N, C-alpha and C positions, 0 to 999 in steps of 0.2 A: 440020740439027736433026731433021727427020723421020726420017732414016735412023738416027740415034742412038736415037730413041724406039722405032722398029721393032725395032732390035737388042736394046734393053733388054726390050721386050715379049716377044720370042722367047726371050731368055735366061731370063726369069722363067717363061714357059710351059714350057720344057724342064725347068727346075728343079722345077716343080710336078709334071710328069708323072713325073720320076725319083723324086721323094719318094713318089708314089702307088704306083709299081711296087715300091719298096723296102718300103713298109708291107705290100703285098700278099704279098710273099715271106715277111715275118716272120709274118704271119697264117697262111699256109699251113704254115709250120714248126710253129707252135704247135698247129694243128689236127692235124697228123700225130703230134706228141708226145702229145696228148690221146687220139687214137685208139689209139695203142700202149698207153698206160696203161690205157685201158678194156678193151682186149683181154686184157691181163695179169690184170686184176681178174676179168673174166668167166671166164677160164681157171681161175684159182685157185678160184673159187666152184664151177665145174662139177666140178673134181677132188674137192673136199670132198664135194659132193653124191653123186658116183658112189661114193666110198669109203664114205660113210654107208649108201648103198643096199646095197652088197655086204656090209657088216658086218651089216646087219639081216637080209638074206635068204639069205646064203650063210655058214653057220657055218664052213666050211672056208677061207674067204677070209682071207688074211693080207696085210696091208699091207706093202709093202717097207720102210717106215719103222719098222714094228714089229719087223722081223728083227734 
């Protein structure tokens, strides 16, 4: 009877650890997706600011999208 209880306890412990590890992987994937999205947003914002700066201070500047 004690062996069955120990086996059951070990099985529940292993299941719990595997669930924690699986959640950890999911969280890491979500964090990476959010980092990538943030980098894209920051890049777009910087591109717009740089274009605005050159349009303002360089009259000969032509945006490639304007061509």
